[in-house]
mmCIF file of the N, C-alpha and C atoms, coordinates in Angstrom:
data_MODEL
# 
_entry.id   MODEL 
# 
loop_
_atom_site.group_PDB 
_atom_site.id 
_atom_site.type_symbol 
_atom_site.label_atom_id 
_atom_site.label_alt_id 
_atom_site.label_comp_id 
_atom_site.label_asym_id 
_atom_site.label_entity_id 
_atom_site.label_seq_id 
_atom_site.pdbx_PDB_ins_code 
_atom_site.Cartn_x 
_atom_site.Cartn_y 
_atom_site.Cartn_z 
_atom_site.occupancy 
_atom_site.B_iso_or_equiv 
_atom_site.pdbx_formal_charge 
_atom_site.auth_seq_id 
_atom_site.auth_comp_id 
_atom_site.auth_asym_id 
_atom_site.auth_atom_id 
_atom_site.pdbx_PDB_model_num 
ATOM 1   N N  . UNK A 1 1  ? 12.496  19.180 -22.984 1.00 0.00 ? 1  UNK A N  1 
ATOM 2   C CA . UNK A 1 1  ? 11.764  17.938 -23.044 1.00 0.00 ? 1  UNK A CA 1 
ATOM 3   C C  . UNK A 1 1  ? 12.133  17.046 -21.857 1.00 0.00 ? 1  UNK A C  1 
ATOM 4   N N  . UNK A 1 2  ? 13.411  17.046 -21.474 1.00 0.00 ? 2  UNK A N  1 
ATOM 5   C CA . UNK A 1 2  ? 13.825  16.226 -20.326 1.00 0.00 ? 2  UNK A CA 1 
ATOM 6   C C  . UNK A 1 2  ? 13.103  16.649 -19.054 1.00 0.00 ? 2  UNK A C  1 
ATOM 7   N N  . UNK A 1 3  ? 12.920  17.930 -18.881 1.00 0.00 ? 3  UNK A N  1 
ATOM 8   C CA . UNK A 1 3  ? 12.225  18.424 -17.689 1.00 0.00 ? 3  UNK A CA 1 
ATOM 9   C C  . UNK A 1 3  ? 10.760  17.980 -17.686 1.00 0.00 ? 3  UNK A C  1 
ATOM 10  N N  . UNK A 1 4  ? 10.147  17.955 -18.847 1.00 0.00 ? 4  UNK A N  1 
ATOM 11  C CA . UNK A 1 4  ? 8.753   17.546 -18.942 1.00 0.00 ? 4  UNK A CA 1 
ATOM 12  C C  . UNK A 1 4  ? 8.587   16.048 -18.658 1.00 0.00 ? 4  UNK A C  1 
ATOM 13  N N  . UNK A 1 5  ? 9.566   15.256 -19.022 1.00 0.00 ? 5  UNK A N  1 
ATOM 14  C CA . UNK A 1 5  ? 9.503   13.807 -18.818 1.00 0.00 ? 5  UNK A CA 1 
ATOM 15  C C  . UNK A 1 5  ? 10.101  13.353 -17.491 1.00 0.00 ? 5  UNK A C  1 
ATOM 16  N N  . UNK A 1 6  ? 10.669  14.260 -16.719 1.00 0.00 ? 6  UNK A N  1 
ATOM 17  C CA . UNK A 1 6  ? 11.332  13.920 -15.454 1.00 0.00 ? 6  UNK A CA 1 
ATOM 18  C C  . UNK A 1 6  ? 10.432  13.152 -14.481 1.00 0.00 ? 6  UNK A C  1 
ATOM 19  N N  . UNK A 1 7  ? 9.146   13.489 -14.355 1.00 0.00 ? 7  UNK A N  1 
ATOM 20  C CA . UNK A 1 7  ? 8.314   12.708 -13.416 1.00 0.00 ? 7  UNK A CA 1 
ATOM 21  C C  . UNK A 1 7  ? 8.164   11.240 -13.792 1.00 0.00 ? 7  UNK A C  1 
ATOM 22  N N  . UNK A 1 8  ? 8.467   10.874 -15.020 1.00 0.00 ? 8  UNK A N  1 
ATOM 23  C CA . UNK A 1 8  ? 8.357   9.495  -15.469 1.00 0.00 ? 8  UNK A CA 1 
ATOM 24  C C  . UNK A 1 8  ? 9.709   8.847  -15.702 1.00 0.00 ? 8  UNK A C  1 
ATOM 25  N N  . UNK A 1 9  ? 10.753  9.453  -15.173 1.00 0.00 ? 9  UNK A N  1 
ATOM 26  C CA . UNK A 1 9  ? 12.081  8.859  -15.283 1.00 0.00 ? 9  UNK A CA 1 
ATOM 27  C C  . UNK A 1 9  ? 12.158  7.657  -14.341 1.00 0.00 ? 9  UNK A C  1 
ATOM 28  N N  . UNK A 1 10 ? 13.050  6.720  -14.603 1.00 0.00 ? 10 UNK A N  1 
ATOM 29  C CA . UNK A 1 10 ? 13.165  5.556  -13.719 1.00 0.00 ? 10 UNK A CA 1 
ATOM 30  C C  . UNK A 1 10 ? 13.403  5.940  -12.256 1.00 0.00 ? 10 UNK A C  1 
ATOM 31  N N  . UNK A 1 11 ? 14.222  6.924  -12.017 1.00 0.00 ? 11 UNK A N  1 
ATOM 32  C CA . UNK A 1 11 ? 14.509  7.351  -10.644 1.00 0.00 ? 11 UNK A CA 1 
ATOM 33  C C  . UNK A 1 11 ? 13.247  7.889  -9.970  1.00 0.00 ? 11 UNK A C  1 
ATOM 34  N N  . UNK A 1 12 ? 12.503  8.710  -10.657 1.00 0.00 ? 12 UNK A N  1 
ATOM 35  C CA . UNK A 1 12 ? 11.279  9.288  -10.089 1.00 0.00 ? 12 UNK A CA 1 
ATOM 36  C C  . UNK A 1 12 ? 10.212  8.213  -9.865  1.00 0.00 ? 12 UNK A C  1 
ATOM 37  N N  . UNK A 1 13 ? 10.092  7.287  -10.804 1.00 0.00 ? 13 UNK A N  1 
ATOM 38  C CA . UNK A 1 13 ? 9.117   6.209  -10.643 1.00 0.00 ? 13 UNK A CA 1 
ATOM 39  C C  . UNK A 1 13 ? 9.467   5.313  -9.459  1.00 0.00 ? 13 UNK A C  1 
ATOM 40  N N  . UNK A 1 14 ? 10.745  5.038  -9.282  1.00 0.00 ? 14 UNK A N  1 
ATOM 41  C CA . UNK A 1 14 ? 11.167  4.216  -8.149  1.00 0.00 ? 14 UNK A CA 1 
ATOM 42  C C  . UNK A 1 14 ? 10.889  4.940  -6.832  1.00 0.00 ? 14 UNK A C  1 
ATOM 43  N N  . UNK A 1 15 ? 11.143  6.229  -6.782  1.00 0.00 ? 15 UNK A N  1 
ATOM 44  C CA . UNK A 1 15 ? 10.863  7.000  -5.571  1.00 0.00 ? 15 UNK A CA 1 
ATOM 45  C C  . UNK A 1 15 ? 9.370   6.995  -5.257  1.00 0.00 ? 15 UNK A C  1 
ATOM 46  N N  . UNK A 1 16 ? 8.538   7.109  -6.286  1.00 0.00 ? 16 UNK A N  1 
ATOM 47  C CA . UNK A 1 16 ? 7.085   7.050  -6.078  1.00 0.00 ? 16 UNK A CA 1 
ATOM 48  C C  . UNK A 1 16 ? 6.660   5.676  -5.585  1.00 0.00 ? 16 UNK A C  1 
ATOM 49  N N  . UNK A 1 17 ? 7.292   4.621  -6.092  1.00 0.00 ? 17 UNK A N  1 
ATOM 50  C CA . UNK A 1 17 ? 6.975   3.270  -5.665  1.00 0.00 ? 17 UNK A CA 1 
ATOM 51  C C  . UNK A 1 17 ? 7.355   3.060  -4.196  1.00 0.00 ? 17 UNK A C  1 
ATOM 52  N N  . UNK A 1 18 ? 8.515   3.525  -3.810  1.00 0.00 ? 18 UNK A N  1 
ATOM 53  C CA . UNK A 1 18 ? 8.952   3.416  -2.414  1.00 0.00 ? 18 UNK A CA 1 
ATOM 54  C C  . UNK A 1 18 ? 8.003   4.202  -1.507  1.00 0.00 ? 18 UNK A C  1 
ATOM 55  N N  . UNK A 1 19 ? 7.614   5.392  -1.936  1.00 0.00 ? 19 UNK A N  1 
ATOM 56  C CA . UNK A 1 19 ? 6.677   6.198  -1.157  1.00 0.00 ? 19 UNK A CA 1 
ATOM 57  C C  . UNK A 1 19 ? 5.311   5.511  -1.065  1.00 0.00 ? 19 UNK A C  1 
ATOM 58  N N  . UNK A 1 20 ? 4.887   4.874  -2.133  1.00 0.00 ? 20 UNK A N  1 
ATOM 59  C CA . UNK A 1 20 ? 3.596   4.178  -2.139  1.00 0.00 ? 20 UNK A CA 1 
ATOM 60  C C  . UNK A 1 20 ? 3.607   3.002  -1.172  1.00 0.00 ? 20 UNK A C  1 
ATOM 61  N N  . UNK A 1 21 ? 4.719   2.294  -1.090  1.00 0.00 ? 21 UNK A N  1 
ATOM 62  C CA . UNK A 1 21 ? 4.829   1.182  -0.140  1.00 0.00 ? 21 UNK A CA 1 
ATOM 63  C C  . UNK A 1 21 ? 4.732   1.716  1.290   1.00 0.00 ? 21 UNK A C  1 
ATOM 64  N N  . UNK A 1 22 ? 5.454   2.772  1.579   1.00 0.00 ? 22 UNK A N  1 
ATOM 65  C CA . UNK A 1 22 ? 5.418   3.357  2.926   1.00 0.00 ? 22 UNK A CA 1 
ATOM 66  C C  . UNK A 1 22 ? 4.024   3.883  3.264   1.00 0.00 ? 22 UNK A C  1 
ATOM 67  N N  . UNK A 1 23 ? 3.390   4.524  2.304   1.00 0.00 ? 23 UNK A N  1 
ATOM 68  C CA . UNK A 1 23 ? 2.043   5.050  2.521   1.00 0.00 ? 23 UNK A CA 1 
ATOM 69  C C  . UNK A 1 23 ? 1.047   3.927  2.768   1.00 0.00 ? 23 UNK A C  1 
ATOM 70  N N  . UNK A 1 24 ? 1.151   2.843  2.015   1.00 0.00 ? 24 UNK A N  1 
ATOM 71  C CA . UNK A 1 24 ? 0.222   1.731  2.190   1.00 0.00 ? 24 UNK A CA 1 
ATOM 72  C C  . UNK A 1 24 ? 0.447   1.041  3.529   1.00 0.00 ? 24 UNK A C  1 
ATOM 73  N N  . UNK A 1 25 ? 1.682   0.966  3.992   1.00 0.00 ? 25 UNK A N  1 
ATOM 74  C CA . UNK A 1 25 ? 1.945   0.419  5.318   1.00 0.00 ? 25 UNK A CA 1 
ATOM 75  C C  . UNK A 1 25 ? 1.239   1.254  6.381   1.00 0.00 ? 25 UNK A C  1 
ATOM 76  N N  . UNK A 1 26 ? 1.270   2.566  6.226   1.00 0.00 ? 26 UNK A N  1 
ATOM 77  C CA . UNK A 1 26 ? 0.591   3.455  7.165   1.00 0.00 ? 26 UNK A CA 1 
ATOM 78  C C  . UNK A 1 26 ? -0.924  3.272  7.099   1.00 0.00 ? 26 UNK A C  1 
ATOM 79  N N  . UNK A 1 27 ? -1.455  3.081  5.903   1.00 0.00 ? 27 UNK A N  1 
ATOM 80  C CA . UNK A 1 27 ? -2.895  2.862  5.743   1.00 0.00 ? 27 UNK A CA 1 
ATOM 81  C C  . UNK A 1 27 ? -3.298  1.560  6.436   1.00 0.00 ? 27 UNK A C  1 
ATOM 82  N N  . UNK A 1 28 ? -2.524  0.508  6.244   1.00 0.00 ? 28 UNK A N  1 
ATOM 83  C CA . UNK A 1 28 ? -2.824  -0.774 6.889   1.00 0.00 ? 28 UNK A CA 1 
ATOM 84  C C  . UNK A 1 28 ? -2.810  -0.636 8.407   1.00 0.00 ? 28 UNK A C  1 
ATOM 85  N N  . UNK A 1 29 ? -1.823  0.061  8.909   1.00 0.00 ? 29 UNK A N  1 
ATOM 86  C CA . UNK A 1 29 ? -1.744  0.281  10.354  1.00 0.00 ? 29 UNK A CA 1 
ATOM 87  C C  . UNK A 1 29 ? -2.957  1.063  10.851  1.00 0.00 ? 29 UNK A C  1 
ATOM 88  N N  . UNK A 1 30 ? -3.364  2.079  10.109  1.00 0.00 ? 30 UNK A N  1 
ATOM 89  C CA . UNK A 1 30 ? -4.514  2.894  10.503  1.00 0.00 ? 30 UNK A CA 1 
ATOM 90  C C  . UNK A 1 30 ? -5.804  2.084  10.483  1.00 0.00 ? 30 UNK A C  1 
ATOM 91  N N  . UNK A 1 31 ? -5.969  1.217  9.488   1.00 0.00 ? 31 UNK A N  1 
ATOM 92  C CA . UNK A 1 31 ? -7.170  0.390  9.411   1.00 0.00 ? 31 UNK A CA 1 
ATOM 93  C C  . UNK A 1 31 ? -7.217  -0.579 10.592  1.00 0.00 ? 31 UNK A C  1 
ATOM 94  N N  . UNK A 1 32 ? -6.079  -1.161 10.919  1.00 0.00 ? 32 UNK A N  1 
ATOM 95  C CA . UNK A 1 32 ? -6.035  -2.078 12.052  1.00 0.00 ? 32 UNK A CA 1 
ATOM 96  C C  . UNK A 1 32 ? -6.383  -1.360 13.352  1.00 0.00 ? 32 UNK A C  1 
ATOM 97  N N  . UNK A 1 33 ? -5.825  -0.176 13.538  1.00 0.00 ? 33 UNK A N  1 
ATOM 98  C CA . UNK A 1 33 ? -6.069  0.570  14.768  1.00 0.00 ? 33 UNK A CA 1 
ATOM 99  C C  . UNK A 1 33 ? -7.478  1.158  14.819  1.00 0.00 ? 33 UNK A C  1 
ATOM 100 N N  . UNK A 1 34 ? -8.079  1.427  13.681  1.00 0.00 ? 34 UNK A N  1 
ATOM 101 C CA . UNK A 1 34 ? -9.402  2.039  13.659  1.00 0.00 ? 34 UNK A CA 1 
ATOM 102 C C  . UNK A 1 34 ? -10.441 1.157  14.337  1.00 0.00 ? 34 UNK A C  1 
ATOM 103 N N  . UNK A 1 35 ? -10.305 -0.140 14.180  1.00 0.00 ? 35 UNK A N  1 
ATOM 104 C CA . UNK A 1 35 ? -11.262 -1.043 14.810  1.00 0.00 ? 35 UNK A CA 1 
ATOM 105 C C  . UNK A 1 35 ? -11.066 -1.073 16.318  1.00 0.00 ? 35 UNK A C  1 
ATOM 106 N N  . UNK A 1 36 ? -9.811  -1.067 16.729  1.00 0.00 ? 36 UNK A N  1 
ATOM 107 C CA . UNK A 1 36 ? -9.529  -1.114 18.161  1.00 0.00 ? 36 UNK A CA 1 
ATOM 108 C C  . UNK A 1 36 ? -9.959  0.163  18.866  1.00 0.00 ? 36 UNK A C  1 
ATOM 109 N N  . UNK A 1 37 ? -9.885  1.271  18.164  1.00 0.00 ? 37 UNK A N  1 
ATOM 110 C CA . UNK A 1 37 ? -10.246 2.558  18.751  1.00 0.00 ? 37 UNK A CA 1 
ATOM 111 C C  . UNK A 1 37 ? -11.723 2.884  18.573  1.00 0.00 ? 37 UNK A C  1 
ATOM 112 N N  . UNK A 1 38 ? -12.438 2.051  17.842  1.00 0.00 ? 38 UNK A N  1 
ATOM 113 C CA . UNK A 1 38 ? -13.855 2.301  17.586  1.00 0.00 ? 38 UNK A CA 1 
ATOM 114 C C  . UNK A 1 38 ? -14.685 2.212  18.856  1.00 0.00 ? 38 UNK A C  1 
ATOM 115 N N  . UNK A 1 39 ? -15.859 2.800  18.802  1.00 0.00 ? 39 UNK A N  1 
ATOM 116 C CA . UNK A 1 39 ? -16.753 2.825  19.947  1.00 0.00 ? 39 UNK A CA 1 
ATOM 117 C C  . UNK A 1 39 ? -17.707 1.639  19.864  1.00 0.00 ? 39 UNK A C  1 
ATOM 118 N N  . UNK A 1 40 ? -17.212 0.474  20.286  1.00 0.00 ? 40 UNK A N  1 
ATOM 119 C CA . UNK A 1 40 ? -18.001 -0.749 20.203  1.00 0.00 ? 40 UNK A CA 1 
ATOM 120 C C  . UNK A 1 40 ? -18.533 -1.165 21.579  1.00 0.00 ? 40 UNK A C  1 
ATOM 121 N N  . UNK A 1 41 ? -18.199 -0.450 22.611  1.00 0.00 ? 41 UNK A N  1 
ATOM 122 C CA . UNK A 1 41 ? -18.638 -0.750 23.979  1.00 0.00 ? 41 UNK A CA 1 
ATOM 123 C C  . UNK A 1 41 ? -18.303 -2.191 24.373  1.00 0.00 ? 41 UNK A C  1 
ATOM 124 N N  . UNK A 1 42 ? -17.128 -2.627 23.993  1.00 0.00 ? 42 UNK A N  1 
ATOM 125 C CA . UNK A 1 42 ? -16.687 -3.964 24.370  1.00 0.00 ? 42 UNK A CA 1 
ATOM 126 C C  . UNK A 1 42 ? -17.147 -5.072 23.447  1.00 0.00 ? 42 UNK A C  1 
ATOM 127 N N  . UNK A 1 43 ? -18.106 -4.798 22.577  1.00 0.00 ? 43 UNK A N  1 
ATOM 128 C CA . UNK A 1 43 ? -18.603 -5.821 21.657  1.00 0.00 ? 43 UNK A CA 1 
ATOM 129 C C  . UNK A 1 43 ? -18.857 -5.184 20.293  1.00 0.00 ? 43 UNK A C  1 
ATOM 130 N N  . UNK A 1 44 ? -18.564 -5.947 19.278  1.00 0.00 ? 44 UNK A N  1 
ATOM 131 C CA . UNK A 1 44 ? -18.823 -5.489 17.912  1.00 0.00 ? 44 UNK A CA 1 
ATOM 132 C C  . UNK A 1 44 ? -19.759 -6.496 17.247  1.00 0.00 ? 44 UNK A C  1 
ATOM 133 N N  . UNK A 1 45 ? -20.599 -6.008 16.374  1.00 0.00 ? 45 UNK A N  1 
ATOM 134 C CA . UNK A 1 45 ? -21.516 -6.902 15.675  1.00 0.00 ? 45 UNK A CA 1 
ATOM 135 C C  . UNK A 1 45 ? -20.753 -7.715 14.631  1.00 0.00 ? 45 UNK A C  1 
ATOM 136 N N  . UNK A 1 46 ? -21.367 -8.782 14.189  1.00 0.00 ? 46 UNK A N  1 
ATOM 137 C CA . UNK A 1 46 ? -20.742 -9.622 13.166  1.00 0.00 ? 46 UNK A CA 1 
ATOM 138 C C  . UNK A 1 46 ? -20.518 -8.839 11.882  1.00 0.00 ? 46 UNK A C  1 
ATOM 139 N N  . UNK A 1 47 ? -21.445 -7.960 11.546  1.00 0.00 ? 47 UNK A N  1 
ATOM 140 C CA . UNK A 1 47 ? -21.315 -7.152 10.334  1.00 0.00 ? 47 UNK A CA 1 
ATOM 141 C C  . UNK A 1 47 ? -20.122 -6.207 10.445  1.00 0.00 ? 47 UNK A C  1 
ATOM 142 N N  . UNK A 1 48 ? -19.953 -5.582 11.601  1.00 0.00 ? 48 UNK A N  1 
ATOM 143 C CA . UNK A 1 48 ? -18.811 -4.678 11.796  1.00 0.00 ? 48 UNK A CA 1 
ATOM 144 C C  . UNK A 1 48 ? -17.495 -5.431 11.686  1.00 0.00 ? 48 UNK A C  1 
ATOM 145 N N  . UNK A 1 49 ? -17.431 -6.598 12.267  1.00 0.00 ? 49 UNK A N  1 
ATOM 146 C CA . UNK A 1 49 ? -16.211 -7.405 12.201  1.00 0.00 ? 49 UNK A CA 1 
ATOM 147 C C  . UNK A 1 49 ? -15.949 -7.834 10.762  1.00 0.00 ? 49 UNK A C  1 
ATOM 148 N N  . UNK A 1 50 ? -16.981 -8.290 10.069  1.00 0.00 ? 50 UNK A N  1 
ATOM 149 C CA . UNK A 1 50 ? -16.812 -8.734 8.678   1.00 0.00 ? 50 UNK A CA 1 
ATOM 150 C C  . UNK A 1 50 ? -16.360 -7.583 7.784   1.00 0.00 ? 50 UNK A C  1 
ATOM 151 N N  . UNK A 1 51 ? -16.948 -6.398 7.974   1.00 0.00 ? 51 UNK A N  1 
ATOM 152 C CA . UNK A 1 51 ? -16.535 -5.233 7.188   1.00 0.00 ? 51 UNK A CA 1 
ATOM 153 C C  . UNK A 1 51 ? -15.083 -4.876 7.466   1.00 0.00 ? 51 UNK A C  1 
ATOM 154 N N  . UNK A 1 52 ? -14.703 -4.933 8.731   1.00 0.00 ? 52 UNK A N  1 
ATOM 155 C CA . UNK A 1 52 ? -13.329 -4.593 9.103   1.00 0.00 ? 52 UNK A CA 1 
ATOM 156 C C  . UNK A 1 52 ? -12.342 -5.601 8.521   1.00 0.00 ? 52 UNK A C  1 
ATOM 157 N N  . UNK A 1 53 ? -12.680 -6.873 8.603   1.00 0.00 ? 53 UNK A N  1 
ATOM 158 C CA . UNK A 1 53 ? -11.799 -7.910 8.051   1.00 0.00 ? 53 UNK A CA 1 
ATOM 159 C C  . UNK A 1 53 ? -11.656 -7.727 6.545   1.00 0.00 ? 53 UNK A C  1 
ATOM 160 N N  . UNK A 1 54 ? -12.752 -7.398 5.866   1.00 0.00 ? 54 UNK A N  1 
ATOM 161 C CA . UNK A 1 54 ? -12.693 -7.161 4.415   1.00 0.00 ? 54 UNK A CA 1 
ATOM 162 C C  . UNK A 1 54 ? -11.773 -5.985 4.099   1.00 0.00 ? 54 UNK A C  1 
ATOM 163 N N  . UNK A 1 55 ? -11.875 -4.907 4.884   1.00 0.00 ? 55 UNK A N  1 
ATOM 164 C CA . UNK A 1 55 ? -11.017 -3.734 4.664   1.00 0.00 ? 55 UNK A CA 1 
ATOM 165 C C  . UNK A 1 55 ? -9.551  -4.075 4.915   1.00 0.00 ? 55 UNK A C  1 
ATOM 166 N N  . UNK A 1 56 ? -9.286  -4.821 5.988   1.00 0.00 ? 56 UNK A N  1 
ATOM 167 C CA . UNK A 1 56 ? -7.904  -5.204 6.302   1.00 0.00 ? 56 UNK A CA 1 
ATOM 168 C C  . UNK A 1 56 ? -7.328  -6.049 5.171   1.00 0.00 ? 56 UNK A C  1 
ATOM 169 N N  . UNK A 1 57 ? -8.090  -7.004 4.687   1.00 0.00 ? 57 UNK A N  1 
ATOM 170 C CA . UNK A 1 57 ? -7.609  -7.865 3.605   1.00 0.00 ? 57 UNK A CA 1 
ATOM 171 C C  . UNK A 1 57 ? -7.369  -7.079 2.314   1.00 0.00 ? 57 UNK A C  1 
ATOM 172 N N  . UNK A 1 58 ? -8.262  -6.158 2.008   1.00 0.00 ? 58 UNK A N  1 
ATOM 173 C CA . UNK A 1 58 ? -8.109  -5.363 0.784   1.00 0.00 ? 58 UNK A CA 1 
ATOM 174 C C  . UNK A 1 58 ? -6.854  -4.493 0.861   1.00 0.00 ? 58 UNK A C  1 
ATOM 175 N N  . UNK A 1 59 ? -6.664  -3.841 1.998   1.00 0.00 ? 59 UNK A N  1 
ATOM 176 C CA . UNK A 1 59 ? -5.484  -2.977 2.145   1.00 0.00 ? 59 UNK A CA 1 
ATOM 177 C C  . UNK A 1 59 ? -4.203  -3.801 2.178   1.00 0.00 ? 59 UNK A C  1 
ATOM 178 N N  . UNK A 1 60 ? -4.250  -4.967 2.810   1.00 0.00 ? 60 UNK A N  1 
ATOM 179 C CA . UNK A 1 60 ? -3.071  -5.837 2.849   1.00 0.00 ? 60 UNK A CA 1 
ATOM 180 C C  . UNK A 1 60 ? -2.727  -6.350 1.459   1.00 0.00 ? 60 UNK A C  1 
ATOM 181 N N  . UNK A 1 61 ? -3.727  -6.605 0.638   1.00 0.00 ? 61 UNK A N  1 
ATOM 182 C CA . UNK A 1 61 ? -3.475  -7.059 -0.738  1.00 0.00 ? 61 UNK A CA 1 
ATOM 183 C C  . UNK A 1 61 ? -2.786  -5.966 -1.543  1.00 0.00 ? 61 UNK A C  1 
ATOM 184 N N  . UNK A 1 62 ? -3.224  -4.721 -1.366  1.00 0.00 ? 62 UNK A N  1 
ATOM 185 C CA . UNK A 1 62 ? -2.567  -3.602 -2.053  1.00 0.00 ? 62 UNK A CA 1 
ATOM 186 C C  . UNK A 1 62 ? -1.117  -3.486 -1.611  1.00 0.00 ? 62 UNK A C  1 
ATOM 187 N N  . UNK A 1 63 ? -0.893  -3.620 -0.298  1.00 0.00 ? 63 UNK A N  1 
ATOM 188 C CA . UNK A 1 63 ? 0.470   -3.527 0.227   1.00 0.00 ? 63 UNK A CA 1 
ATOM 189 C C  . UNK A 1 63 ? 1.340   -4.625 -0.350  1.00 0.00 ? 63 UNK A C  1 
ATOM 190 N N  . UNK A 1 64 ? 0.831   -5.837 -0.383  1.00 0.00 ? 64 UNK A N  1 
ATOM 191 C CA . UNK A 1 64 ? 1.612   -6.948 -0.917  1.00 0.00 ? 64 UNK A CA 1 
ATOM 192 C C  . UNK A 1 64 ? 1.933   -6.743 -2.396  1.00 0.00 ? 64 UNK A C  1 
ATOM 193 N N  . UNK A 1 65 ? 0.993   -6.222 -3.156  1.00 0.00 ? 65 UNK A N  1 
ATOM 194 C CA . UNK A 1 65 ? 1.243   -5.968 -4.580  1.00 0.00 ? 65 UNK A CA 1 
ATOM 195 C C  . UNK A 1 65 ? 2.331   -4.910 -4.757  1.00 0.00 ? 65 UNK A C  1 
ATOM 196 N N  . UNK A 1 66 ? 2.283   -3.888 -3.935  1.00 0.00 ? 66 UNK A N  1 
ATOM 197 C CA . UNK A 1 66 ? 3.305   -2.837 -4.030  1.00 0.00 ? 66 UNK A CA 1 
ATOM 198 C C  . UNK A 1 66 ? 4.667   -3.355 -3.593  1.00 0.00 ? 66 UNK A C  1 
ATOM 199 N N  . UNK A 1 67 ? 4.693   -4.181 -2.559  1.00 0.00 ? 67 UNK A N  1 
ATOM 200 C CA . UNK A 1 67 ? 5.973   -4.770 -2.131  1.00 0.00 ? 67 UNK A CA 1 
ATOM 201 C C  . UNK A 1 67 ? 6.532   -5.685 -3.213  1.00 0.00 ? 67 UNK A C  1 
ATOM 202 N N  . UNK A 1 68 ? 5.665   -6.438 -3.853  1.00 0.00 ? 68 UNK A N  1 
ATOM 203 C CA . UNK A 1 68 ? 6.107   -7.322 -4.934  1.00 0.00 ? 68 UNK A CA 1 
ATOM 204 C C  . UNK A 1 68 ? 6.662   -6.514 -6.104  1.00 0.00 ? 68 UNK A C  1 
ATOM 205 N N  . UNK A 1 69 ? 6.011   -5.414 -6.431  1.00 0.00 ? 69 UNK A N  1 
ATOM 206 C CA . UNK A 1 69 ? 6.508   -4.553 -7.512  1.00 0.00 ? 69 UNK A CA 1 
ATOM 207 C C  . UNK A 1 69 ? 7.883   -4.001 -7.165  1.00 0.00 ? 69 UNK A C  1 
ATOM 208 N N  . UNK A 1 70 ? 8.053   -3.598 -5.916  1.00 0.00 ? 70 UNK A N  1 
ATOM 209 C CA . UNK A 1 70 ? 9.359   -3.072 -5.500  1.00 0.00 ? 70 UNK A CA 1 
ATOM 210 C C  . UNK A 1 70 ? 10.413  -4.176 -5.518  1.00 0.00 ? 70 UNK A C  1 
ATOM 211 N N  . UNK A 1 71 ? 10.057  -5.370 -5.080  1.00 0.00 ? 71 UNK A N  1 
ATOM 212 C CA . UNK A 1 71 ? 11.004  -6.486 -5.104  1.00 0.00 ? 71 UNK A CA 1 
ATOM 213 C C  . UNK A 1 71 ? 11.411  -6.815 -6.533  1.00 0.00 ? 71 UNK A C  1 
ATOM 214 N N  . UNK A 1 72 ? 10.443  -6.794 -7.436  1.00 0.00 ? 72 UNK A N  1 
ATOM 215 C CA . UNK A 1 72 ? 10.764  -7.041 -8.848  1.00 0.00 ? 72 UNK A CA 1 
ATOM 216 C C  . UNK A 1 72 ? 11.714  -5.985 -9.373  1.00 0.00 ? 72 UNK A C  1 
ATOM 217 N N  . UNK A 1 73 ? 11.465  -4.734 -9.004  1.00 0.00 ? 73 UNK A N  1 
ATOM 218 C CA . UNK A 1 73 ? 12.330  -3.639 -9.463  1.00 0.00 ? 73 UNK A CA 1 
ATOM 219 C C  . UNK A 1 73 ? 13.729  -3.833 -8.899  1.00 0.00 ? 73 UNK A C  1 
ATOM 220 N N  . UNK A 1 74 ? 13.809  -4.130 -7.591  1.00 0.00 ? 74 UNK A N  1 
ATOM 221 C CA . UNK A 1 74 ? 15.120  -4.303 -6.944  1.00 0.00 ? 74 UNK A CA 1 
ATOM 222 C C  . UNK A 1 74 ? 15.906  -5.464 -7.539  1.00 0.00 ? 74 UNK A C  1 
ATOM 223 N N  . UNK A 1 75 ? 15.200  -6.492 -7.995  1.00 0.00 ? 75 UNK A N  1 
ATOM 224 C CA . UNK A 1 75 ? 15.862  -7.647 -8.602  1.00 0.00 ? 75 UNK A CA 1 
ATOM 225 C C  . UNK A 1 75 ? 16.204  -7.419 -10.072 1.00 0.00 ? 75 UNK A C  1 
ATOM 226 N N  . UNK A 1 76 ? 15.779  -6.307 -10.630 1.00 0.00 ? 76 UNK A N  1 
ATOM 227 C CA . UNK A 1 76 ? 16.067  -6.024 -12.022 1.00 0.00 ? 76 UNK A CA 1 
ATOM 228 C C  . UNK A 1 76 ? 15.111  -6.704 -12.980 1.00 0.00 ? 76 UNK A C  1 
ATOM 229 N N  . UNK A 1 77 ? 13.940  -7.107 -12.508 1.00 0.00 ? 77 UNK A N  1 
ATOM 230 C CA . UNK A 1 77 ? 12.966  -7.776 -13.371 1.00 0.00 ? 77 UNK A CA 1 
ATOM 231 C C  . UNK A 1 77 ? 11.995  -6.801 -14.018 1.00 0.00 ? 77 UNK A C  1 
ATOM 232 N N  . UNK A 1 78 ? 12.275  -5.509 -13.903 1.00 0.00 ? 78 UNK A N  1 
ATOM 233 C CA . UNK A 1 78 ? 11.461  -4.496 -14.578 1.00 0.00 ? 78 UNK A CA 1 
ATOM 234 C C  . UNK A 1 78 ? 12.212  -4.107 -15.835 1.00 0.00 ? 78 UNK A C  1 
ATOM 235 N N  . UNK A 1 79 ? 11.581  -4.294 -16.967 1.00 0.00 ? 79 UNK A N  1 
ATOM 236 C CA . UNK A 1 79 ? 12.264  -4.034 -18.229 1.00 0.00 ? 79 UNK A CA 1 
ATOM 237 C C  . UNK A 1 79 ? 11.955  -2.691 -18.814 1.00 0.00 ? 79 UNK A C  1 
ATOM 238 N N  . UNK A 1 80 ? 12.598  -2.399 -19.905 1.00 0.00 ? 80 UNK A N  1 
ATOM 239 C CA . UNK A 1 80 ? 12.310  -1.183 -20.639 1.00 0.00 ? 80 UNK A CA 1 
ATOM 240 C C  . UNK A 1 80 ? 13.444  -0.174 -20.617 1.00 0.00 ? 80 UNK A C  1 
ATOM 241 N N  . UNK A 1 81 ? 14.058  0.022  -19.465 1.00 0.00 ? 81 UNK A N  1 
ATOM 242 C CA . UNK A 1 81 ? 15.117  1.036  -19.394 1.00 0.00 ? 81 UNK A CA 1 
ATOM 243 C C  . UNK A 1 81 ? 16.360  0.550  -18.706 1.00 0.00 ? 81 UNK A C  1 
ATOM 244 N N  . UNK A 1 82 ? 16.420  -0.675 -18.302 1.00 0.00 ? 82 UNK A N  1 
ATOM 245 C CA . UNK A 1 82 ? 17.622  -1.167 -17.620 1.00 0.00 ? 82 UNK A CA 1 
ATOM 246 C C  . UNK A 1 82 ? 18.565  -1.805 -18.605 1.00 0.00 ? 82 UNK A C  1 
# 
């Protein structure tokens, strides 16, 4: 039974959370660079800029939520098994 529940152990969940933060940081970096590397011929339309800004904000919000979850865990504000 312990082996079956191992993926949901506190240690495994924390490792997944740390990995999720690192992965989201990479996603944010990729979204930021995608606009710069895009083929806009020196100019981008207002719609392209607005779409890009929306994507950057959405990904940054996910990153901030994951960082907050990790900070809460590190501070011991996650209950249930501590």
